[in-house]
VEXFIPA-779132 format. One record per residue: x, y, z of N, C-alpha, C, O in turn. Coordinates in steps of 0.05 Angstrom, whole numbers, plus 5000, padded with zeros to 4 digits. Atoms other than C-alpha are relative to their C-alpha. Layout:
BEGIN
X/Y/Z/X/Y/Z/X/Y/Z/X/Y/Z $
...
END
This chain:
BEGIN
5017/4976/5000/5000/5000/5000/5018/5025/5000/5040/5025/5011 $
4985/4975/5002/5023/5071/4986/4987/5021/5018/4964/5019/5025 $
5010/4978/4984/5016/5133/5028/4984/5020/4983/4993/5027/4961 $
5016/4980/5014/4962/5181/5007/5014/5027/5000/5025/5035/5020 $
4987/4975/5003/4990/5247/4981/4980/5022/4994/4963/5019/4977 $
5017/4977/5005/4954/5313/4986/5013/5019/4980/5030/5035/4987 $
4988/4984/5021/4971/5345/4920/4994/5030/5002/5010/5046/4993 $
5006/4972/4996/4936/5410/4938/5020/5013/5019/5028/5035/5015 $
4980/4990/4981/4983/5418/4997/5027/5003/4988/5042/5021/4994 $
4974/4999/5014/5043/5403/4953/5003/5026/4985/5024/5039/4985 $
4999/4975/5016/5025/5462/4908/4992/5024/5017/4995/5047/5007 $
5007/4978/4983/5000/5504/4966/4975/5015/4991/4973/5039/4993 $
5025/4988/5009/4931/5516/4937/4976/4987/5014/4978/4965/5025 $
5025/5010/4988/4860/5507/4962/4988/4978/4982/4994/4978/4958 $
5012/5021/5016/4819/5447/4939/4981/5012/4979/4974/4998/4959 $
5018/4987/5019/4772/5496/4904/5016/5017/4980/5003/5033/4965 $
4984/4983/5017/4830/5528/4866/4993/4996/4971/4987/4974/4962 $
5005/5001/5029/4819/5545/4793/5024/4989/4986/5045/4986/4997 $
4978/5010/5016/4861/5518/4737/5023/5020/4998/5046/5013/4998 $
4980/4979/5001/4897/5584/4731/5016/5003/5026/5040/5007/5025 $
4986/4999/4974/4913/5585/4805/5019/4977/5004/5041/4980/5014 $
4983/5023/4999/4941/5515/4801/5024/5004/4983/5047/4997/4991 $
4978/4996/5018/4983/5533/4741/5019/5021/5011/5044/5017/5009 $
4983/4979/4989/5009/5597/4774/5017/4989/5023/5041/4995/5025 $
4985/5011/4977/5028/5560/4838/5022/4981/4990/5044/4981/5000 $
4980/5018/5011/5063/5506/4797/5024/5014/4989/5047/5007/4994 $
4979/4986/5013/5103/5555/4757/5020/5013/5020/5044/5011/5017 $
4983/4987/4980/5129/5592/4818/5017/4980/5015/5041/4984/5020 $
4985/5021/4986/5148/5528/4855/5020/4987/4982/5042/4980/4991 $
4982/5013/5019/5179/5497/4793/5025/5017/4996/5047/5006/4994 $
4978/4982/5004/5222/5558/4782/5019/5000/5025/5043/5000/5022 $
4985/4999/4975/5244/5558/4855/5017/4975/5004/5040/4976/5013 $
4987/5025/4994/5262/5484/4859/5012/4986/4976/5020/4963/4978 $
4990/5013/5024/5285/5471/4788/5030/4992/5005/5045/5007/5016 $
4972/5009/4996/5350/5429/4788/5021/5018/4989/5043/5020/5000 $
4980/4981/5011/5385/5480/4744/5006/5023/5019/5028/5034/5018 $
4996/4978/4980/5376/5531/4800/5011/4989/5026/5020/5004/5043 $
4991/5013/4975/5396/5481/4854/5018/4977/4994/5012/4954/5002 $
4982/5022/5008/5454/5440/4827/5010/4985/5025/5020/4996/5044 $
4990/5016/4978/5471/5382/4872/4982/4999/5024/4989/4985/5044 $
5018/4999/4977/5413/5396/4919/4979/4978/4997/4959/4981/4982 $
5018/5022/5002/5377/5329/4927/4973/5006/5010/4953/4997/4999 $
5026/4993/4989/5322/5358/4969/4984/5016/4980/4960/5012/4977 $
5014/4984/5021/5305/5409/4915/4992/4983/4977/4970/4987/4966 $
5007/5018/5021/5306/5354/4863/4976/4984/5006/4958/4981/4990 $
5024/5016/4991/5257/5312/4903/4975/5017/5001/4953/5009/4994 $
5023/4982/4999/5213/5372/4915/4990/5007/4972/4966/5008/4967 $
5007/4995/5028/5214/5387/4840/4983/4978/4989/4964/4983/4974 $
5016/5023/5009/5189/5317/4826/4972/5000/5012/4952/4994/4998 $
5026/4999/4987/5133/5324/4877/4982/5021/4987/4959/5017/4983 $
5015/4978/5012/5112/5390/4846/4989/4992/4973/4966/4996/4966 $
5008/5009/5026/5110/5360/4776/4978/4979/5002/4959/4979/4986 $
5021/5021/4996/5070/5300/4801/4974/5012/5008/4953/5004/4998 $
5024/4987/4991/5020/5344/4836/4987/5015/4977/4962/5015/4974 $
5011/4985/5023/5012/5388/4774/4988/4981/4980/4967/4987/4968 $
5010/5020/5019/5003/5327/4730/4973/4990/5009/4955/4986/4992 $
5025/5011/4990/4947/5302/4775/4978/5021/5000/4954/5014/4996 $
5020/4979/4996/4911/5369/4784/4994/5017/4975/4974/5031/4974 $
5004/4983/5023/4920/5404/4717/4982/4988/4979/4971/5003/4962 $
5019/5013/5018/4879/5353/4679/4974/4995/5014/4973/4983/5035 $
5026/5000/4987/4805/5358/4694/4991/4971/5007/4980/4967/5029 $
5009/5027/4995/4792/5283/4688/5016/4987/5022/5004/4974/5040 $
4983/5012/4979/4851/5261/4731/4994/5013/5026/4994/5001/5047 $
5006/4986/4976/4835/5315/4781/4973/4989/5012/4971/4986/5037 $
5025/5011/4990/4763/5289/4786/5003/4973/5013/4991/4967/5033 $
4995/5027/4989/4788/5218/4797/5014/5002/5027/5007/4988/5046 $
4985/4996/4975/4837/5242/4850/4982/5010/5022/4983/5001/5045 $
5018/4988/4980/4784/5284/4886/4980/4979/5011/4974/4979/5035 $
5018/5020/4991/4736/5225/4889/5013/4981/5020/5002/4974/5040 $
4986/5018/4982/4788/5180/4921/5009/5015/5025/5010/5003/5047 $
4988/4985/4978/4815/5235/4966/4980/5006/5023/4989/5014/5045 $
5020/4993/4980/4750/5246/5004/5002/4982/5025/4994/4990/5047 $
4999/5019/4978/4764/5185/5048/5027/4998/5012/5032/4982/5031 $
4972/5002/4991/4838/5197/5060/5011/5027/5008/5002/5048/4999 $
4985/4977/4993/4885/5246/5091/5029/4994/4994/5038/4971/4994 $
4972/5003/5007/4958/5258/5074/5014/4983/5021/5011/4987/5046 $
4984/5017/4983/5003/5204/5103/4986/4974/5008/4999/4955/5017 $
5015/5025/4994/4948/5151/5112/5007/4979/4979/5016/4985/4957 $
4996/5022/5019/4956/5083/5081/4978/5002/4979/4954/5006/4985 $
5019/4997/5022/4922/5083/5013/4999/4973/4985/5019/4962/4977 $
5005/5024/5015/4892/5022/4979/4987/5007/4974/4964/5017/4974 $
5012/4992/5026/4880/5034/4904/4975/4984/4994/4972/4961/5003 $
5024/5014/5007/4812/5016/4876/5007/4977/4980/5028/4978/4967 $
4995/5021/5020/4806/4952/4834/5003/5011/4972/4987/5028/4964 $
4996/4990/5027/4834/4963/4765/5013/5028/4999/5012/5041/4978 $
4988/4974/4999/4870/5026/4787/5021/5004/4978/5037/4986/4972 $
4981/4994/5021/4909/5058/4731/4990/4996/4972/5001/5007/4953 $
5009/5005/5027/4868/5033/4673/4989/5025/4987/4993/5029/4962 $
5011/4976/5012/4834/5100/4663/5022/5018/4989/5018/5032/4970 $
4978/4983/5010/4901/5134/4655/5012/4989/4975/5020/5004/4957 $
4989/5012/5024/4926/5084/4604/4982/5004/4976/4992/5009/4954 $
5018/4999/5023/4864/5085/4561/4973/5010/5008/4957/4994/5020 $
5026/4989/4993/4805/5130/4571/4980/4992/4978/4987/4990/4955 $
5020/5007/5020/4739/5111/4536/4999/5021/4978/4995/5045/4983 $
5003/4982/5023/4739/5141/4466/5024/5019/4997/5023/5036/4980 $
4977/4982/5003/4807/5174/4475/5025/4989/5013/5023/4968/5026 $
4975/5010/4988/4878/5167/4498/5013/5023/5014/5008/5047/5009 $
4985/4979/4986/4924/5204/4544/5019/5013/4980/5035/4999/4968 $
4982/4986/5018/4960/5257/4504/5009/5026/5012/5014/5045/4997 $
4991/4976/4987/4980/5308/4555/5030/5001/5002/5045/4992/4984 $
4971/4998/4997/5049/5322/4582/5012/4973/5002/5000/4954/5011 $
4987/5026/5001/5099/5267/4575/5020/4997/5023/5044/5001/5020 $
4983/5002/4976/5125/5256/4645/5013/4973/5002/5003/4953/4991 $
4985/5024/4996/5175/5204/4665/4986/4983/5021/4986/4992/5044 $
5014/5016/4980/5136/5148/4700/5018/4991/5022/5009/4985/5044 $
4981/5009/4979/5199/5127/4737/5002/5021/5022/5011/5015/5044 $
4998/4979/4980/5196/5194/4773/4975/5004/5017/4975/5021/5035 $
5025/4998/4985/5125/5185/4800/5000/4982/5024/5014/4961/5024 $
5002/5016/4976/5107/5159/4868/4983/4975/4995/4968/4973/4976 $
5017/5024/5002/5075/5091/4880/4971/5008/5003/4953/4995/4991 $
5028/4991/4997/5012/5129/4901/4989/5009/4973/4967/5002/4966 $
5010/4990/5026/5007/5164/4834/4996/4977/4980/4975/4976/4967 $
5003/5022/5019/5019/5101/4794/4978/4981/5007/4965/4969/4990 $
5022/5018/4991/4969/5062/4836/4973/5011/4990/4954/4995/4987 $
5025/4988/5010/4915/5111/4812/4999/5002/4970/4979/4994/4958 $
5001/4993/5028/4935/5130/4742/5016/4981/4982/5015/4984/4958 $
4986/5020/5017/4979/5072/4719/5027/5010/4991/5038/5029/5002 $
4972/4996/5008/5045/5072/4682/5002/5018/4975/5024/5019/4963 $
4998/4981/5023/5028/5122/4626/5013/4988/4976/5035/4995/4969 $
4989/5014/5023/5038/5078/4566/5001/5017/4975/5017/5012/4957 $
5001/4985/5024/5020/5130/4515/4984/4987/4978/4983/4997/4955 $
5015/5013/5020/4976/5080/4478/4970/5002/5007/4963/5005/5030 $
5028/4999/4994/4901/5081/4471/4984/4996/4975/4994/4986/4955 $
5018/5002/5023/4842/5084/4423/4986/5027/4996/4981/5041/5016 $
5015/4976/5007/4808/5141/4388/4982/4994/4977/4992/4986/4956 $
5018/5005/5022/4746/5133/4347/5000/4971/4990/4994/4966/4967 $
5001/5028/5007/4752/5057/4348/5026/4990/4986/5028/4966/4981 $
4975/5008/5012/4821/5057/4316/5022/4995/5021/5023/5009/5041 $
4977/5003/4983/4882/5029/4349/5020/5022/4994/5024/5029/4971 $
4982/4978/5003/4931/5085/4361/5024/4996/5016/5028/4976/5030 $
4980/4999/4979/4993/5103/4398/5028/5003/4990/5038/4987/4975 $
4972/4996/5002/5061/5131/4395/5011/5003/5028/4999/5018/5044 $
4989/4998/4973/5104/5121/4457/5030/5003/4998/5043/4986/4987 $
4971/4996/5001/5173/5150/4465/5014/4982/5020/5004/4977/5042 $
4984/5016/4982/5226/5106/4496/5021/5016/5015/5034/5005/5033 $
4981/4983/4986/5269/5164/4518/4988/5012/5024/4964/5015/5026 $
5009/4988/4976/5264/5196/4585/5016/5025/5006/5037/5030/4995 $
4985/4978/4990/5284/5260/4619/4991/5027/4989/4975/5028/4971 $
5007/4973/5009/5280/5336/4609/4982/5014/5018/4968/5002/5034 $
5018/4984/4983/5243/5393/4642/4975/5005/4986/4976/5013/4963 $
5002/5010/4973/5192/5386/4668/4992/4971/5002/4970/4965/5011 $
5004/5028/4999/5197/5311/4662/4989/4989/4974/4972/4971/4973 $
5011/5007/5025/5183/5305/4588/5009/4973/4989/5032/4965/4995 $
4991/5025/5012/5184/5238/4550/4980/4984/4986/4988/4972/4966 $
5019/5017/5014/5120/5202/4529/4985/5015/4979/4976/5038/4983 $
5014/4988/5021/5088/5217/4463/4973/4986/4996/4970/4963/5003 $
5025/5012/5007/5016/5206/4441/4994/5007/4971/5002/5028/4961 $
5006/4995/5028/4991/5200/4369/4975/4986/4991/4967/4966/5003 $
5024/5012/5011/4931/5183/4327/5006/4987/4973/5017/4999/4955 $
4995/5014/5025/4935/5130/4273/4976/5004/4981/4953/4999/4989 $
5021/4995/5019/4895/5147/4211/4997/4977/4979/4975/4972/4970 $
5002/5021/5020/4912/5090/4163/5004/5010/4972/5006/5034/4967 $
4994/4992/5027/4924/5088/4089/4977/5014/4986/4982/5028/4966 $
5021/4986/5013/4855/5113/4071/5000/5030/5005/4984/5045/4993 $
4998/4971/4995/4875/5181/4098/5013/5015/4977/5014/5039/4977 $
4988/4987/5023/4911/5194/4033/5027/5011/5007/5035/5033/4997 $
4974/4990/4992/4980/5201/4064/5019/5003/4977/5034/5022/4975 $
4982/4999/5023/5015/5186/3999/4988/4984/4977/4964/4978/4976 $
5009/5014/5024/5011/5147/3934/5000/4970/5004/4986/4956/4989 $
4998/5029/4996/5026/5078/3962/4977/4990/5017/4969/5004/5036 $
5021/5011/4983/4971/5033/3991/5010/4992/5028/4993/4987/5045 $
4989/5007/4974/5018/5018/4049/5007/5025/5016/5018/5022/5038 $
4994/4976/4986/5025/5091/4069/4982/5003/5025/4959/4996/5025 $
5015/4995/4975/5004/5110/4140/5006/5029/5008/5027/5040/5001 $
4996/4973/4990/4995/5177/4173/4992/5001/5029/4973/4988/5038 $
5006/4998/4972/4996/5196/4246/5006/5028/5010/5023/5042/4998 $
4994/4975/4987/4994/5258/4290/5019/4994/5023/5013/4977/5040 $
4980/5005/4979/5055/5261/4335/5002/5025/5018/5010/5046/5009 $
5000/4978/4980/5049/5304/4398/5029/5002/5011/5039/4983/5023 $
4973/4995/4990/5117/5334/4417/5000/5022/5020/4988/5043/5016 $
4996/4978/4981/5136/5374/4478/5017/5022/4988/5034/5016/4971 $
4985/4978/5011/5165/5442/4464/5030/4996/5003/5046/5006/4986 $
4971/5004/4996/5232/5421/4493/5012/4983/4978/5035/4988/4970 $
4989/5016/5021/5240/5368/4439/5000/5015/4973/5018/5010/4957 $
4999/4983/5023/5222/5418/4385/5025/5017/5001/5037/5023/4980 $
4977/4982/4997/5277/5462/4413/5026/4984/4996/5044/4993/4982 $
4975/5015/5001/5330/5407/4421/5004/4985/4974/5026/4984/4964 $
4997/5017/5023/5315/5364/4361/5014/4974/5007/5015/4966/5031 $
4985/5025/4994/5356/5300/4354/4983/4975/4996/4960/4977/4987 $
5013/5025/5005/5338/5227/4351/4981/4992/5022/4986/4997/5046 $
5020/5009/4982/5276/5198/4384/4991/4972/4991/4987/4967/4968 $
5010/5027/5006/5253/5126/4389/4969/5000/5004/4959/5011/5023 $
5029/5002/4999/5180/5111/4375/4991/4971/4998/5004/4955/4985 $
5013/5026/5002/5137/5049/4385/4971/5005/4994/4958/5020/5008 $
5028/4996/5006/5069/5045/4352/4987/4975/4991/5000/4956/4981 $
5016/5022/5009/5014/4996/4337/4984/5008/4975/4976/5031/4973 $
5016/4995/5024/4978/4990/4271/4988/4974/4990/4998/4952/4995 $
5013/5023/5012/4931/4944/4234/5012/4994/4973/5017/5012/4957 $
4990/5008/5026/4957/4904/4175/4984/4976/4991/4971/4962/5006 $
5014/5023/5011/4929/4851/4129/5011/4975/5012/5035/4971/5015 $
4992/5025/4987/4929/4783/4161/5018/4984/4982/5011/4979/4959 $
4981/5014/5018/4990/4744/4134/4990/4972/4993/4999/4960/4973 $
5009/5027/5006/4954/4677/4138/4978/4998/4980/4979/4982/4961 $
5022/5000/5019/4890/4692/4101/5002/5022/4979/4985/5024/4962 $
4995/4978/5019/4918/4753/4064/4976/5019/4999/4969/5029/4977 $
5022/4980/4998/4860/4796/4087/4973/4989/4994/4953/5004/4996 $
5026/5011/5007/4805/4749/4066/4982/4993/5025/4958/4993/5023 $
5015/5008/4976/4785/4729/4137/4993/4971/5002/4985/4962/5023 $
5007/5028/5001/4775/4657/4116/5022/4985/4985/5035/4996/4967 $
4982/5018/5013/4819/4599/4096/4985/4974/4994/4977/4960/5012 $
5015/5024/5009/4786/4544/4055/4973/4998/5013/4965/4977/5025 $
5027/4998/4990/4717/4566/4076/4997/4997/5031/4976/4992/5041 $
5001/5000/4970/4736/4567/4150/5012/5027/5010/5028/5040/4997 $
4991/4975/4988/4747/4626/4195/5030/4999/5005/5040/4979/5017 $
4971/4999/4996/4820/4646/4196/5006/5000/5030/4996/5017/5045 $
4994/5001/4971/4848/4626/4265/5018/5023/5010/5018/5029/5033 $
4982/4979/4992/4899/4682/4264/4986/5027/5006/4991/5040/5026 $
5013/4974/4997/4853/4742/4255/4970/4996/5008/4956/5016/5012 $
5027/5006/4992/4787/4707/4274/4979/5013/4981/4958/5022/4990 $
5018/4990/5021/4755/4729/4209/5001/5030/4995/4987/5039/4977 $
4999/4971/5004/4773/4803/4215/5016/5007/4975/5011/5029/4963 $
4984/4994/5023/4823/4799/4158/5024/5018/5006/5040/5024/4989 $
4979/4982/4991/4870/4844/4198/5012/4991/5027/4998/4979/5043 $
4987/5006/4974/4920/4834/4254/5014/5025/5009/5020/5043/4994 $
4987/4977/4988/4953/4883/4301/5030/4995/5001/5039/4976/5013 $
4971/5002/5000/5027/4894/4290/5012/5023/5016/5000/5044/5020 $
4986/4979/4985/5078/4933/4331/5026/5006/4985/5040/4988/4976 $
4975/4992/5014/5135/4972/4300/5015/5020/5017/5003/5038/5030 $
4982/4982/4987/5194/5007/4331/5017/5014/4979/5027/5001/4961 $
4984/4986/5019/5231/5061/4294/5013/5024/5014/5005/5032/5035 $
4987/4976/4990/5278/5119/4306/4998/5022/4980/5002/5018/4956 $
5003/4978/5018/5265/5187/4277/5020/5022/5009/5028/5023/5032 $
4982/4977/4995/5310/5248/4272/4983/5026/4998/4973/5032/4977 $
5015/4975/5000/5276/5313/4292/5017/5023/4991/5036/5031/5006 $
4983/4978/5010/5306/5368/4249/4994/5026/5014/4973/5030/5026 $
5004/4973/4990/5315/5439/4272/4978/5014/4983/4975/5009/4959 $
5020/4985/5015/5259/5486/4253/4973/4988/4998/4956/4998/4984 $
5027/5012/5000/5200/5439/4265/4980/5019/5012/4986/5032/5032 $
5021/4984/4989/5135/5476/4276/4974/4985/5000/4972/4964/4987 $
5026/5014/4998/5063/5458/4291/4989/4997/4972/4988/5016/4956 $
5011/5005/5026/5032/5425/4230/5020/4990/4980/5012/4982/4958 $
4980/5010/5018/5098/5405/4198/4996/4970/4995/4985/4956/5012 $
5004/5028/5008/5099/5337/4163/5027/4986/4995/5043/4996/4979 $
4976/5015/5004/5155/5286/4167/4994/4974/4985/4973/4961/4991 $
5004/5025/5015/5162/5227/4119/5022/4980/5008/5045/4986/5006 $
4981/5022/4994/5194/5162/4142/4997/4979/4979/4978/4963/4979 $
5002/5018/5023/5208/5123/4080/5003/4971/5008/5021/4963/5023 $
4999/5029/4995/5193/5049/4083/4991/4992/5028/4994/4969/5036 $
5008/5006/4973/5165/5054/4154/4969/4996/5003/4958/4994/5025 $
5029/5006/5000/5092/5042/4134/4994/4971/5002/5011/4955/5012 $
5008/5028/4998/5054/4977/4130/5007/4985/4975/5010/4996/4953 $
4996/5017/5023/5068/4918/4084/4974/4998/4984/4952/4996/4996 $
5024/5001/5016/5020/4916/4026/5001/4981/4976/4984/4981/4959 $
4998/5020/5021/5044/4860/3981/5013/4975/5010/5028/4976/5030 $
4988/5025/4991/5065/4788/3986/5030/5000/4998/5043/4985/5012 $
4971/4998/5003/5135/4808/3964/5013/5016/5022/5037/5018/5023 $
4988/4986/4977/5143/4849/4027/5003/5030/4996/5016/5043/5012 $
4998/4971/5004/5136/4919/3998/4985/5015/5023/4965/5007/5033 $
5011/4983/4979/5122/4973/4050/4996/5028/4991/5010/5038/4974 $
5005/4972/5006/5093/5042/4046/5017/5018/5018/5035/5009/5032 $
4986/4980/4984/5117/5105/4081/4983/5008/5023/4958/5006/5023 $
5014/4989/4977/5099/5134/4148/5002/5030/5000/5024/5041/4999 $
5001/4971/4999/5078/5207/4151/4992/5009/5027/4971/5001/5038 $
5005/4990/4973/5081/5243/4217/4993/5030/4999/5008/5046/4989 $
5008/4972/4998/5042/5308/4228/5007/5010/5028/4996/4999/5048 $
4991/4990/4975/5075/5348/4283/4979/5018/5014/4968/5036/5001 $
5016/4983/4983/5033/5377/4339/5015/5008/5025/5024/4990/5040 $
4985/4991/4977/5067/5420/4391/4981/5000/5024/4960/5013/5023 $
5017/5002/4976/5039/5405/4460/5001/5027/5015/5020/5042/5014 $
5002/4975/4984/5016/5462/4504/5020/5000/5023/5023/4980/5037 $
4979/4998/4979/5071/5486/4551/4990/5018/5022/4976/5038/5017 $
5010/4983/4977/5058/5514/4621/5012/5027/5001/5001/5045/5014 $
4986/4974/4998/5107/5572/4611/5002/5016/4974/5003/5040/4975 $
4995/4986/5025/5114/5588/4538/4978/4996/4980/4964/4976/4979 $
5018/5001/5022/5070/5604/4479/5016/5005/4974/5033/5022/4973 $
4985/4999/5025/5095/5593/4408/4987/5020/4980/4963/5019/4976 $
5009/4981/5020/5089/5650/4357/5020/5000/4977/5037/5018/4976 $
4980/5003/5021/5127/5628/4295/5026/4991/5011/5028/4970/5024 $
4974/5006/4988/5200/5628/4314/5003/5012/5028/5022/5005/5042 $
4998/4986/4974/5186/5671/4375/4985/4985/5022/4967/4969/5016 $
5013/5010/4976/5165/5651/4445/4990/5023/5017/5003/5043/5020 $
5011/4981/4981/5120/5689/4492/4998/4987/5027/4991/4964/5030 $
5002/5009/4973/5121/5682/4567/4991/5023/5018/4992/5046/5010 $
5007/4980/4980/5096/5719/4629/5019/4999/5023/5029/4977/5031 $
4982/4999/4977/5139/5742/4686/4989/5018/5021/4980/5041/5015 $
5011/4985/4978/5116/5767/4754/5022/5018/5013/5044/5008/5018 $
4981/4982/4986/5150/5828/4786/4985/5014/5022/4960/5017/5021 $
5012/4986/4978/5137/5865/4850/4994/5029/4993/5006/5039/4974 $
5006/4972/5007/5107/5935/4850/5024/5018/5002/5028/5036/4985 $
4977/4982/4997/5171/5967/4875/5021/4995/4978/5034/5014/4969 $
4982/5005/5023/5213/5932/4821/4990/5013/4975/5005/5024/4959 $
5012/4987/5023/5164/5957/4769/5004/5030/5000/5008/5042/4979 $
4997/4971/4997/5170/6028/4795/5029/5008/4998/5036/5027/4983 $
4972/4992/4998/5244/6031/4810/5019/4988/4980/5041/4998/4975 $
4983/5015/5018/5271/5982/4759/5017/4980/5016/5022/4984/5040 $
4984/5021/4987/5312/5919/4775/5011/4981/4980/5003/4981/4956 $
4991/5022/5017/5350/5861/4747/4983/4976/5007/4983/4968/5030 $
5018/5022/4995/5302/5803/4739/5008/4976/4984/5022/4979/4964 $
4994/5025/5015/5308/5730/4717/4975/4992/4985/4953/4991/4996 $
5022/5009/5017/5265/5706/4660/5006/4972/4990/5028/4968/4979 $
4995/5027/5009/5258/5632/4643/5001/4998/4969/4985/5011/4956 $
4998/5006/5028/5280/5609/4574/5002/4969/4997/5007/4955/5017 $
4998/5029/5004/5281/5539/4543/5027/4989/5005/5030/4965/5012 $
4973/5009/4995/5356/5536/4551/5011/5013/5026/5035/5019/5027 $
4991/4989/4975/5359/5563/4622/4988/5028/5005/4970/5036/4990 $
5011/4974/4994/5344/5630/4654/5019/5022/4989/5043/5018/4986 $
4984/4977/5010/5367/5698/4628/4993/5024/5018/4970/5029/5024 $
5004/4977/4983/5377/5760/4670/4998/5025/4982/5015/5029/4964 $
5005/4976/5015/5350/5825/4641/4995/5023/5019/4988/5019/5042 $
5005/4976/4984/5344/5897/4665/4971/5009/4995/4963/5015/4972 $
5027/4989/5001/5273/5918/4680/5001/5030/5002/5010/5040/5023 $
4998/4970/4999/5268/5993/4663/4982/5011/5022/4961/5000/5028 $
5018/4987/4980/5240/6039/4717/4974/5008/4988/4971/5012/4964 $
5027/4993/5008/5166/6055/4714/4989/4982/4978/4977/4991/4959 $
5011/5020/5018/5149/5991/4677/4971/4994/5007/4966/4985/5030 $
5028/5004/4994/5074/5984/4672/4992/4971/4996/5006/4956/4982 $
5010/5027/5004/5033/5920/4675/4994/4996/4971/4981/5012/4958 $
5004/5006/5028/5032/5887/4607/5023/5008/4982/5022/5002/4958 $
4977/4992/5016/5098/5916/4583/5014/4975/4990/5017/4955/5005 $
4986/5023/5011/5135/5868/4537/5030/5006/4997/5038/5026/4986 $
4971/4998/5002/5210/5857/4542/5009/4980/4979/5000/4957/4979 $
4989/5017/5021/5247/5829/4482/5028/4990/5007/5045/5006/5013 $
4974/5012/4996/5304/5781/4493/5008/4987/4974/4998/4966/4967 $
4993/5008/5027/5337/5772/4426/5014/4973/5000/5031/4967/5017 $
4986/5025/5004/5359/5703/4402/4995/4978/5021/5011/4960/5023 $
5006/5021/4980/5326/5662/4458/4974/4986/4994/4961/4974/5012 $
5024/5014/5009/5267/5636/4418/5007/4972/4989/5026/4960/4997 $
4997/5026/5012/5261/5573/4375/5021/5001/4978/5022/5021/4964 $
4980/5001/5022/5317/5552/4327/4986/4996/4973/4966/4982/4971 $
5011/5003/5027/5303/5557/4252/5018/4980/4985/5039/4972/4995 $
4984/5019/5016/5329/5512/4196/5028/5009/4995/5046/4993/4994 $
4974/4989/5007/5387/5558/4182/5018/5004/5025/5040/5015/5023 $
4984/4998/4975/5411/5556/4255/4994/5026/5015/5003/5028/5038 $
5006/4976/4985/5385/5625/4273/4977/4994/5020/4964/4973/5019 $
5021/5004/4980/5337/5634/4331/4982/5024/5002/4990/5047/4997 $
5018/4979/4996/5275/5674/4343/5005/5014/5027/5025/5009/5040 $
4996/4985/4976/5265/5720/4402/4980/4991/5022/4960/4977/5016 $
5017/5005/4977/5235/5712/4471/4987/5026/5010/5002/5045/5015 $
5014/4977/4990/5182/5762/4494/4988/4994/5027/4972/4976/5030 $
5011/5003/4973/5166/5769/4568/4981/5023/5006/4988/5046/5004 $
5021/4980/4993/5102/5804/4588/5000/5004/5030/4998/4985/5045 $
4999/4994/4972/5106/5839/4655/4973/4998/5013/4953/5009/5003 $
5024/5001/4983/5054/5822/4707/5007/5009/5028/5024/4996/5041 $
4994/4989/4973/5055/5863/4771/4986/4983/5020/4962/4981/5021 $
5010/5019/4981/5047/5814/4828/4997/5015/5027/5017/5023/5039 $
5005/4987/4975/5014/5844/4890/5004/4980/5023/4991/4959/5023 $
4995/5019/4978/5041/5809/4953/4974/4995/5016/4958/5013/5021 $
5024/5007/4986/4987/5771/4990/5001/5008/5030/4980/5011/5042 $
4997/4991/4972/5015/5790/5058/5021/5021/5002/5043/5019/4991 $
4982/4978/4997/5048/5855/5078/5005/5005/5030/4987/5001/5046 $
4994/4993/4973/5083/5875/5142/4986/5027/5006/4980/5042/4988 $
5011/4974/4993/5054/5935/5180/5016/5023/4988/5005/5043/4979 $
4983/4979/5011/5114/5976/5157/4995/5003/4970/4994/5026/4960 $
5005/4999/5029/5102/5958/5084/4973/5013/4994/4970/5029/4976 $
5027/4988/5004/5028/5975/5090/5000/5030/5005/4987/5045/4990 $
4998/4972/4994/5045/6042/5121/5014/5015/4977/5006/5038/4970 $
4986/4987/5022/5093/6058/5064/4981/5003/4976/4982/5023/4962 $
5020/4998/5022/5038/6043/5013/4980/5022/5006/4971/5036/4988 $
5019/4979/4992/4991/6088/5052/5012/5028/4995/4998/5046/4985 $
4986/4975/5005/5042/6144/5050/5002/5006/4971/5000/5029/4962 $
4998/4997/5029/5051/6133/4976/4974/5010/4989/4973/5027/4971 $
5026/4992/5009/4977/6140/4966/4994/5029/5007/4983/5045/4992 $
5004/4973/4991/4975/6204/5007/5016/5020/4984/5008/5042/4978 $
4982/4983/5016/5033/6233/4968/4989/5005/4972/4995/5026/4960 $
5012/4997/5027/4995/6222/4903/4979/5023/5000/4967/5029/4979 $
END
């Protein structure tokens, strides 16, 4: 049995917190405990994993609902016995598949896995077998599993009857880094015993049970080139299904979909992000840290910066095919402290009177 974990307490939010409040709390804690900011600090690393696990459970409406239902009978630290069949809903939801963030399942607690399973990245959508699952692990904030939808040769992927097409969900970090990725996917192919007829000598084919198709599994490695953007199409020659007795295979076409990121928004080659600053830093100016995909960057916040002001950080956006990079734009959000000392309150009162 695993210990019950109060994910709301981990993020420091109320159980009635909105999605935006959960996201905001996650971002602040993730920035504070990120391993890049705390090199060699094992406690910070463990805290970072807890934060990611809590955000994964609470940021998705369906998983949050499942967690809330189970949590009504438990308190943090109590022994937790998972319900029968725990984890099945996470692996394969009715009529859909998990296609959210690709967290490393090895970094999750036994409690999380007992509820949501091992995040296989496989599932069904619209009655078709689907699924792309990355075999690589690692990255911030725990990126690694891919999800994809199999369309089949009737989608018109190419000219060959063995062509297949799939949507490949990629985290923004992989779009930034590029490089080789391993994929495993399932697909339907013509039954090799009955050659798609479903019957052998007027009897039901024992291999496909009359369906004429069998489920095959393929593993392949792809190279993600620089400059990939949402909607881009990759062709993997010879990685489709077999469509002739001689063993000819079609091609596999991958349509890239960039997954939603908690910190960045993609605008062509540029990235947009939000950064919180205190009222006094906005008025007086300060040196502030802004997160980028390749670490944090320190910039000077000009005095009298108003809420909504955009700061441009050149060359810290997404890489293009020619090796150049777009820009990073940080939108200033003035963060009002939730608690003030009597002295701070008095200073604000004097400021108001001086106006």
